[in-house]
KENUPA-488039 format. One record per residue (C-alpha): residue number from 1; x, z, y; residue in one letter. Coordinates in nm, 3 decimals, always signed. Each point is the difference from the previous one (the first is absolute). Example, Ala and Ser with C-alpha at 12.3 -4.5 7.8 and 13.67 -1.06 7.14 Angstrom:
BEGIN
NODE resi       X       Z       Y resn
NODE    1  +1.230  +0.780  -0.450    A
NODE    2  +0.137  -0.066  +0.344    S
//
This chain:
BEGIN
NODE resi       X       Z       Y resn
NODE    1  -3.713  +0.862  -0.253    M
NODE    2  +0.152  +0.322  +0.142    P
NODE    3  +0.299  -0.037  +0.229    S
NODE    4  +0.340  +0.043  -0.172    P
NODE    5  +0.159  +0.341  +0.041    M
NODE    6  +0.276  +0.044  +0.253    L
NODE    7  +0.320  +0.166  -0.129    P
NODE    8  -0.097  +0.330  +0.166    R
NODE    9  -0.331  -0.010  -0.189    D
NODE   10  +0.189  -0.030  -0.327    R
NODE   11  +0.229  +0.299  +0.040    I
NODE   12  -0.013  +0.322  +0.200    D
NODE   13  +0.298  +0.105  +0.207    Y
NODE   14  +0.229  +0.238  -0.189    S
NODE   15  +0.319  +0.162  +0.133    A
NODE   16  +0.259  +0.008  -0.275    I
NODE   17  +0.091  +0.361  +0.085    V
NODE   18  -0.359  +0.111  -0.070    D
NODE   19  -0.002  -0.125  -0.360    R
NODE   20  +0.120  +0.185  -0.307    P
NODE   21  +0.339  -0.150  -0.091    P
NODE   22  +0.014  -0.248  -0.282    L
NODE   23  +0.256  +0.076  -0.272    K
NODE   24  +0.191  -0.242  -0.221    L
NODE   25  +0.078  +0.079  -0.365    P
NODE   26  +0.323  +0.174  -0.094    G
NODE   27  +0.069  +0.121  +0.351    G
NODE   28  +0.069  -0.353  +0.126    A
NODE   29  -0.003  -0.050  +0.376    R
NODE   30  -0.058  -0.368  +0.061    I
NODE   31  -0.124  -0.320  -0.161    V
NODE   32  +0.174  -0.325  +0.087    I
NODE   33  -0.263  -0.274  -0.022    W
NODE   34  +0.183  -0.331  -0.039    S
NODE   35  -0.228  -0.276  +0.120    F
NODE   36  +0.084  -0.368  -0.052    V
NODE   37  -0.203  -0.290  +0.145    N
NODE   38  -0.007  -0.342  -0.173    Y
NODE   39  -0.210  -0.263  +0.175    E
NODE   40  -0.098  -0.368  +0.018    V
NODE   41  +0.019  -0.174  +0.338    W
NODE   42  -0.215  -0.313  +0.012    D
NODE   43  +0.186  -0.286  +0.169    I
NODE   44  -0.333  -0.129  +0.131    G
NODE   45  -0.044  +0.301  +0.227    R
NODE   46  +0.213  +0.169  +0.269    P
NODE   47  +0.255  +0.224  -0.169    M
NODE   48  -0.076  +0.374  -0.006    P
NODE   49  +0.341  +0.087  +0.149    R
NODE   50  +0.247  -0.188  +0.215    Q
NODE   51  +0.370  +0.061  +0.058    V
NODE   52  +0.060  -0.305  +0.221    L
NODE   53  -0.194  -0.042  +0.327    P
NODE   54  -0.204  -0.321  -0.025    P
NODE   55  +0.105  -0.285  +0.229    P
NODE   56  -0.171  +0.033  +0.342    T
NODE   57  -0.176  +0.307  -0.136    G
NODE   58  -0.247  -0.202  -0.206    V
NODE   59  -0.018  +0.044  -0.379    T
NODE   60  +0.031  -0.338  -0.170    L
NODE   61  -0.135  -0.091  -0.342    L
NODE   62  +0.141  -0.036  -0.253    P
NODE   63  +0.228  +0.295  +0.076    D
NODE   64  +0.272  -0.086  -0.250    V
NODE   65  +0.272  +0.239  +0.130    P
NODE   66  -0.216  +0.310  -0.044    H
NODE   67  -0.161  -0.118  -0.320    W
NODE   68  +0.347  -0.047  -0.146    S
NODE   69  +0.115  +0.338  +0.141    W
NODE   70  -0.272  +0.159  -0.209    H
NODE   71  +0.084  -0.229  -0.293    E
NODE   72  +0.352  +0.145  -0.002    Y
NODE   73  -0.158  +0.335  -0.075    G
NODE   74  -0.175  -0.107  -0.319    V
NODE   75  +0.286  -0.226  -0.113    R
NODE   76  +0.289  +0.240  +0.069    V
NODE   77  -0.083  +0.326  +0.178    G
NODE   78  -0.257  +0.113  -0.256    A
NODE   79  +0.265  -0.011  -0.272    W
NODE   80  +0.222  +0.235  +0.196    R
NODE   81  -0.294  +0.242  +0.006    F
NODE   82  -0.063  -0.037  -0.372    F
NODE   83  +0.367  +0.067  -0.077    S
NODE   84  +0.025  +0.299  +0.235    M
NODE   85  -0.312  +0.178  -0.123    Y
NODE   86  +0.082  -0.061  -0.365    E
NODE   87  +0.342  +0.161  +0.051    K
NODE   88  -0.164  +0.293  +0.181    L
NODE   89  -0.267  +0.044  -0.266    G
NODE   90  -0.273  -0.024  +0.264    I
NODE   91  -0.328  -0.182  -0.053    R
NODE   92  -0.134  -0.065  +0.349    P
NODE   93  -0.344  -0.092  +0.123    T
NODE   94  -0.030  -0.375  +0.046    L
NODE   95  -0.249  -0.114  +0.265    A
NODE   96  -0.048  -0.351  -0.131    I
NODE   97  -0.211  -0.294  +0.110    N
NODE   98  -0.192  -0.111  -0.307    A
NODE   99  +0.114  -0.354  +0.072    R
NODE  100  +0.357  +0.106  -0.085    V
NODE  101  -0.113  +0.002  -0.364    C
NODE  102  -0.095  -0.367  +0.041    E
NODE  103  +0.271  -0.135  +0.234    D
NODE  104  +0.293  +0.220  -0.105    Y
NODE  105  -0.080  +0.113  -0.357    P
NODE  106  +0.370  +0.057  -0.077    R
NODE  107  +0.011  +0.269  +0.270    V
NODE  108  -0.325  +0.164  -0.107    A
NODE  109  +0.106  -0.006  -0.365    E
NODE  110  +0.321  +0.185  +0.080    E
NODE  111  -0.190  +0.271  +0.187    A
NODE  112  -0.233  +0.033  -0.299    R
NODE  113  +0.293  +0.017  -0.242    R
NODE  114  +0.161  +0.279  +0.198    L
NODE  115  -0.321  +0.203  +0.014    G
NODE  116  -0.059  -0.011  +0.374    W
NODE  117  -0.338  +0.114  +0.130    E
NODE  118  -0.207  -0.300  +0.109    F
NODE  119  -0.200  +0.067  +0.317    M
NODE  120  -0.257  -0.231  +0.159    G
NODE  121  +0.130  -0.175  +0.313    H
NODE  122  -0.269  -0.268  +0.043    A
NODE  123  +0.007  -0.345  -0.158    Y
NODE  124  +0.267  -0.132  +0.235    D
NODE  125  +0.157  +0.111  +0.327    Q
NODE  126  -0.280  -0.052  +0.247    M
NODE  127  -0.160  +0.270  +0.220    P
NODE  128  -0.305  +0.165  -0.153    T
NODE  129  -0.205  -0.097  +0.306    H
NODE  130  +0.050  -0.372  -0.080    K
NODE  131  -0.179  +0.009  -0.336    W
NODE  132  -0.361  -0.119  +0.020    D
NODE  133  -0.084  +0.186  -0.324    D
NODE  134  +0.212  +0.313  +0.001    Q
NODE  135  -0.178  +0.156  -0.299    A
NODE  136  +0.054  -0.318  -0.200    G
NODE  137  +0.369  -0.009  +0.095    M
NODE  138  +0.046  +0.362  -0.106    I
NODE  139  -0.168  -0.058  -0.335    G
NODE  140  +0.195  -0.320  -0.063    R
NODE  141  +0.329  +0.174  +0.083    T
NODE  142  -0.064  +0.293  -0.233    L
NODE  143  -0.125  -0.225  -0.281    D
NODE  144  +0.312  -0.221  +0.011    I
NODE  145  +0.235  +0.300  +0.006    L
NODE  146  -0.189  +0.169  -0.283    E
NODE  147  +0.023  -0.308  -0.220    R
NODE  148  +0.368  -0.041  +0.077    F
NODE  149  +0.117  +0.362  -0.021    A
NODE  150  -0.246  +0.120  -0.263    G
NODE  151  -0.128  +0.278  +0.224    K
NODE  152  -0.226  -0.001  +0.303    R
NODE  153  +0.183  +0.119  +0.314    P
NODE  154  -0.115  +0.330  +0.148    V
NODE  155  +0.174  -0.048  +0.336    G
NODE  156  -0.037  -0.240  +0.293    W
NODE  157  +0.195  -0.097  +0.310    L
NODE  158  -0.147  -0.250  +0.242    G
NODE  159  +0.224  -0.290  +0.110    P
NODE  160  +0.175  +0.131  +0.310    G
NODE  161  -0.202  +0.321  -0.056    L
NODE  162  -0.310  -0.186  +0.120    T
NODE  163  -0.348  +0.135  -0.066    Q
NODE  164  -0.344  -0.062  +0.140    T
NODE  165  -0.227  +0.297  +0.064    L
NODE  166  -0.174  -0.050  -0.333    D
NODE  167  +0.316  -0.058  -0.210    S
NODE  168  +0.008  +0.356  -0.142    P
NODE  169  -0.357  -0.040  -0.126    D
NODE  170  +0.074  -0.336  -0.162    L
NODE  171  +0.321  +0.128  -0.157    L
NODE  172  -0.167  +0.311  -0.142    A
NODE  173  -0.282  -0.215  -0.138    E
NODE  174  +0.260  -0.221  -0.173    A
NODE  175  +0.150  +0.304  -0.173    G
NODE  176  +0.304  +0.060  +0.221    V
NODE  177  +0.101  +0.368  -0.007    K
NODE  178  +0.257  +0.017  +0.281    Y
NODE  179  +0.105  -0.197  +0.306    I
NODE  180  +0.321  -0.005  +0.201    A
NODE  181  -0.124  -0.152  +0.327    D
NODE  182  -0.065  +0.333  +0.173    W
NODE  183  +0.337  +0.135  +0.122    V
NODE  184  -0.153  +0.310  +0.160    H
NODE  185  +0.149  +0.287  -0.200    D
NODE  186  +0.295  +0.132  -0.202    D
NODE  187  -0.236  +0.093  -0.283    E
NODE  188  -0.271  -0.177  -0.201    P
NODE  189  -0.346  +0.031  +0.150    T
NODE  190  -0.352  -0.091  -0.107    V
NODE  191  -0.222  -0.226  +0.208    I
NODE  192  -0.372  -0.064  -0.030    R
NODE  193  -0.142  -0.333  -0.113    T
NODE  194  -0.350  -0.115  -0.088    T
NODE  195  +0.118  -0.012  -0.361    K
NODE  196  +0.156  +0.346  -0.019    G
NODE  197  +0.334  +0.153  +0.101    P
NODE  198  +0.316  -0.208  +0.034    L
NODE  199  +0.352  +0.147  +0.014    V
NODE  200  +0.253  -0.108  +0.262    T
NODE  201  +0.368  +0.035  -0.088    L
NODE  202  +0.267  +0.034  +0.273    P
NODE  203  +0.146  -0.348  +0.034    Y
NODE  204  +0.232  -0.072  +0.294    T
NODE  205  +0.053  -0.233  +0.291    V
NODE  206  +0.311  +0.202  +0.096    E
NODE  207  +0.220  -0.034  -0.309    I
NODE  208  -0.110  -0.358  -0.039    N
NODE  209  +0.243  -0.290  +0.020    D
NODE  210  -0.250  -0.220  +0.184    I
NODE  211  -0.038  +0.253  +0.281    S
NODE  212  +0.370  +0.087  +0.020    V
NODE  213  +0.160  -0.340  -0.044    M
NODE  214  -0.254  -0.278  +0.051    A
NODE  215  -0.193  +0.159  +0.289    V
NODE  216  +0.242  +0.243  +0.170    Q
NODE  217  +0.308  -0.213  -0.082    H
NODE  218  +0.230  +0.289  -0.089    H
NODE  219  +0.331  -0.055  -0.172    E
NODE  220  -0.009  +0.013  -0.380    S
NODE  221  +0.169  +0.342  -0.017    S
NODE  222  -0.267  +0.160  +0.217    Y
NODE  223  -0.250  -0.009  -0.286    F
NODE  224  +0.231  +0.231  -0.196    L
NODE  225  +0.043  +0.242  +0.289    Q
NODE  226  -0.371  +0.018  +0.072    R
NODE  227  -0.077  +0.061  -0.368    A
NODE  228  +0.259  +0.280  -0.018    I
NODE  229  -0.143  +0.164  +0.311    D
NODE  230  -0.352  -0.025  -0.142    Q
NODE  231  +0.106  +0.141  -0.335    F
NODE  232  +0.198  +0.290  +0.148    D
NODE  233  -0.298  +0.131  +0.197    R
NODE  234  -0.251  -0.049  -0.280    L
NODE  235  +0.233  +0.160  -0.252    Y
NODE  236  +0.041  +0.303  +0.225    E
NODE  237  -0.377  +0.028  +0.043    E
NODE  238  -0.041  -0.046  -0.374    G
NODE  239  +0.111  +0.359  -0.055    K
NODE  240  -0.347  +0.107  +0.109    D
NODE  241  -0.228  -0.292  -0.086    R
NODE  242  +0.028  -0.320  -0.200    A
NODE  243  +0.114  -0.307  +0.191    K
NODE  244  -0.025  -0.372  -0.076    I
NODE  245  +0.241  -0.255  +0.145    M
NODE  246  -0.086  -0.365  -0.037    A
NODE  247  +0.269  -0.268  +0.019    V
NODE  248  -0.158  -0.341  +0.059    A
NODE  249  +0.202  -0.317  -0.058    I
NODE  250  -0.038  -0.377  -0.025    H
NODE  251  +0.239  -0.230  -0.190    P
NODE  252  +0.049  -0.249  +0.284    Y
NODE  253  +0.119  +0.288  +0.224    I
NODE  254  +0.166  +0.281  -0.199    S
NODE  255  +0.094  -0.244  -0.277    G
NODE  256  +0.240  -0.180  +0.233    Q
NODE  257  +0.372  +0.034  -0.089    P
NODE  258  +0.088  +0.184  +0.322    H
NODE  259  -0.282  +0.256  -0.045    R
NODE  260  -0.023  +0.084  -0.371    I
NODE  261  +0.291  +0.246  +0.005    K
NODE  262  -0.175  +0.214  +0.260    Y
NODE  263  -0.310  +0.018  -0.217    L
NODE  264  +0.216  +0.102  -0.297    E
NODE  265  +0.162  +0.268  +0.215    Q
NODE  266  -0.339  +0.154  +0.079    I
NODE  267  -0.045  +0.075  -0.369    Y
NODE  268  +0.360  +0.117  -0.038    E
NODE  269  -0.063  +0.250  +0.280    Y
NODE  270  -0.336  +0.144  -0.109    V
NODE  271  +0.110  +0.033  -0.362    N
NODE  272  +0.271  +0.247  +0.102    R
NODE  273  -0.273  +0.259  +0.059    F
NODE  274  -0.186  +0.222  -0.245    E
NODE  275  -0.377  -0.016  -0.015    G
NODE  276  -0.039  -0.372  +0.073    V
NODE  277  -0.257  -0.192  -0.204    L
NODE  278  -0.041  -0.377  -0.019    H
NODE  279  -0.368  -0.078  -0.059    W
NODE  280  -0.215  -0.306  +0.042    N
NODE  281  -0.339  +0.006  +0.170    G
NODE  282  -0.200  +0.057  -0.317    E
NODE  283  +0.216  +0.300  -0.090    Q
NODE  284  -0.047  +0.146  +0.348    I
NODE  285  -0.375  -0.058  -0.028    L
NODE  286  -0.020  +0.173  -0.340    D
NODE  287  +0.197  +0.300  +0.130    W
NODE  288  -0.215  +0.028  +0.313    Y
NODE  289  -0.327  -0.031  -0.192    N
NODE  290  +0.122  +0.273  -0.235    G
NODE  291  +0.086  +0.231  +0.288    V
NODE  292  -0.326  -0.082  +0.176    R
NODE  293  -0.200  +0.062  -0.318    G
NODE  294  +0.166  +0.338  -0.053    T
NODE  295  -0.082  +0.104  +0.357    R
NODE  296  -0.360  -0.114  -0.033    T
NODE  297  -0.041  +0.199  -0.320    A
NODE  298  +0.159  +0.308  +0.155    A
NODE  299  -0.226  -0.021  +0.305    A
NODE  300  -0.308  -0.017  -0.226    A
NODE  301  +0.089  +0.322  -0.183    E
//
């Protein structure tokens, strides 16, 4: 078996200033990519995130406090998200563990009813490296989501953005068209896999409530300020080339009562501006493939 490709083998370096600028339809400047994460945390394993330091620094099982912190998200916080996005008329991308459809069908059914984009996010919230049969897990995840949502997902986000070196090949083989784990650019890019090209879309670890609140421990209002600062610069740059701004949220964090108003205020702010689009990942992919196809055809003439 050949050795898996390193990331640098999959994509050549490209300075953004050396590329022809991408253009959005209708003279728009920026796409806001709303990105919601719904997950299942297995009480039999250490919890994926912790907000309380474990006693004596040793994680104890079962970890009921953090399991129930996450449980608040699917019992309460998720419904604040559903209400907010329905009022805004936005259908976000939902990175969803397939097990949500089994353990929390009420939540998954509401996302389906509202027309959210279902994106593969593994079977449950465990690092990709921990699966003995990664290809089998990917196939199982996509099959469950396809049966539930009536459409096979075209996007994938690894739990905690985890990938092994051969993940892009396995995902492309399973029919995935875009991934969000590579946060290396402001624009979509194409990477090489053994099963053909795979698009990366510009996800974020910067405008991400895990990074800002759960890891860096900023005050709730800081998420709003950082998002405004990010938007202002990208909107300014959007005069010359299309920009994409992802906003990544989790219901047990941004769905808390003391945080939800700051998330709502992000949308109030960006919607004051002309030329702002709200697209999900599949819409961004379709636009990018259209632009890329037009350029390829023009270059062949």
